[in-house]
N, C-alpha and C positions, 0 to 999 in steps of 0.2 A: 379853283379850290386851292388852300395855302399848301404844301408840302406837308409831307406825314411827318411826325415827330417821334412814333413809337413804332415798335414792333406790333401786328397785327398778328396773332394765331390764325388760322384758316378755319373756315365753319365745318373741316371734319374733324377737329381736334372735340369742339365739342358734341358733335354728332357722335363719336367715339363713347365719350363718358355718359352721353344719356341712355347707348347702347348697352355700355356696361351695367349701368343702375338697372335697367329693364330686364335682364339677366337676370342679377342680383336678386330682386324683388318678388316679395307674390302677388299674384295677380290681382287681387282684391284690394292691396293695400293703396290707401288713399293716395301716397306721395307717387307709388307705380301707373295709378293711373293717369295723372296730371301728367307724369313722364312720356306716358306715350303718345300724349295728347301732342305736348311740346317737341316730341321727336318727330312728330309727321311732320309739325310745321317749320323744324329747324332745315329736315331732310328736302323740303319743298324751296324752302329759300337757297338752298344748295344747288338745289337743278336748276332752278330760275337765276342763278347767278354763273352756273356754266353753259347756260342757255344764251347769256348774254340778253337776258330781261333787263336788269338795271343800268341805268343810264350811267352811272358810277359805281360799279362794284367795290372797288376799295373802300368808300364810303359805306356801302350796304352792308361789306364783311365787318367792319369795324361795329356798326350800330348792332347787328346780328351776333357778333362774339360778346361784346360787352356785355350786352342785354342777358345771353345765355350764361354768363360768367357769374352774373349776380344768384341766380338760382342754383347753381352749383356751388356756391359758396356759401348759401343756405343750407344745401345740403351737406357739404363739410364739416358745417359746424354743430348741425344735430351729431354727425357720424364722430364727431371728436369731444360730443356732452359739452358744447358751448351755445349759448341760446342764439338763434337764429334771430333775424329781425320780425319784427312785430306782427308785420304784414303776412309772415310764412309762419308765424306759431299755431293758428288755429288749424292749419292744416296738417301739421307733423303732429299737434297733440290729438287730432281725431281720427288721424290717418286709419284706426283697426276699429272707428266704431260701429257696431253694425247697424245702427238705426240711419246712418247718412247714406247716401245712392250714389252711385257712382259718376252720375253728371253734376251731384256737388261737388265733390271732390276733385274733378277737372272745370268748374267754375272756381272755386275757390281759390284754386293755383294761378288761372287765368287772372283772377282780381287780383291777388298779391303780386304776380310780376307785370303785367300792365297799370295797375292803378299806384305802385312804387317805383319798380325796379326800370320801367321804360324812362321816366322821367330821368332818372339817375345814369342810366346808359347814354342816353343823348349827352348829356354831359362831358361823360369819359370818352365817348366817340368825336366828340367835338377838339376834346385834350391830347386824344391821339394823333388824330389828324390836324390839327392845329386850325379849326376852320370856325365859324360860326353856326348855332343852331339852324338860321337860314338856309344854309348850305347843304344840311342833311334833309330838308322839310319832303324832298321826292322821296328819297329813299325811305324818311319815315313814312309816308303816305301809305308807298308800295307795300311795305312789312305790313302795317295797320289793315291794309285792305286784303291779305293774304289772311291775317288773322281772322278778320271778320267774316270771310268765307268757311274757313275752316270751323269757327265755331258752330255755323250753322250746320254742318257736316256732323260735328260732337253731337249736336243736340237730338238729329237723326239716329246717331248709332248709338247713344246710352240714353236716350229718354224712353221710357216705357211704353210699350205698346197701347194704343188706343183703347183697347180696351179694360188696361189698368189705369190710364192717366184720364180721370174725369174731371171736369171742372172745379169741382171740391176739394181735389187734390191738394195737400199744401203745398207740393213740388211746384203745382201751377203756379201760383200766386209767389211763391219764391223766387223762380226763374224771371217772372214778371217786374221784378222789384229794382233787377240788376242791368245792364246794359254796356255790352263792348264798346260800342259806340260812343257813349258818353266817355267811359274811362280812358278812351285812346286820346280823346280830343281834351279829357283834364290832363292826361299824360304831357301832352306838347305844352301845354299852359303851364305846368308845375316845371318842365324843362327851362323853357325861357325864362321864369322867374327865378331859378337855380343859377343859371347862366348870366343873370343881372344881377344876382348878388354875389356872384364868387369874390370877389373884392371883400364881402362883409361876412366872414368866416361863422362867427357865432350868429348871424341873423338865419344863415343858409342852414347851419348845424340844426339851428330850431327847426325852422319850416320842415327841414326834411324829417327831424325826429315828430311833428304832427300828422305828417303827411303818413307817414309808418303805420303812427297810433289810429288814423282814421282806416286805412285800408285794412288794416289788422280787425278793425271792429266790425266792416262788412265783410270778411271773411268768416266772422264767427256767426255771423247772421246767416250767410250762405251756407252753411254746416252743421244748422240747427238739426238735430236728428228728429227725422220722421218715421210716422205710424207708416208700416207697412200696408 
């Protein structure tokens, strides 16, 4: 891999930010629900980095940090009364809605972060490291596998009990319409496209705006208020 050309903050830096958010937000707040999920993912990435589980720890750190920074930038935008990216707006707008269930908040955040932010994080990590996306693919896959495994745990932890969740429950159908595996594959394809378009600023910007809007639309669907 090419020599790095930019400073990379530690994963512990973003973990600290997420822990501070966790301490400051009401537990039922939709952003807090997603933040707890994402904090668990990031702590696990940090643990695996410390255990030497990544072949290229610097690349994995760059990808993880650039990824997390996009979520934290959306949080900061809302705190400063600025508009976050379209992909994040549904979660921030619905964060206190009593008809939205915790699992919906978690998956809407994952949708925004993986569907939009992950592609941009790959491009940012490549610029940080001075490398091509292909050189990050192994680390991308490892982080993606971790996300998939944790999504399964999230569904188990936040899914209503079997006595409450019936085949006719709208949540069953809503969850079946979205797949993290597909979102991850689409993010890799989008990252490669954005990298190929890096010399065409106007086209890359238009592509990013369309991606942002499409992911935001999916987020609104995931956050459809449901009856008890």
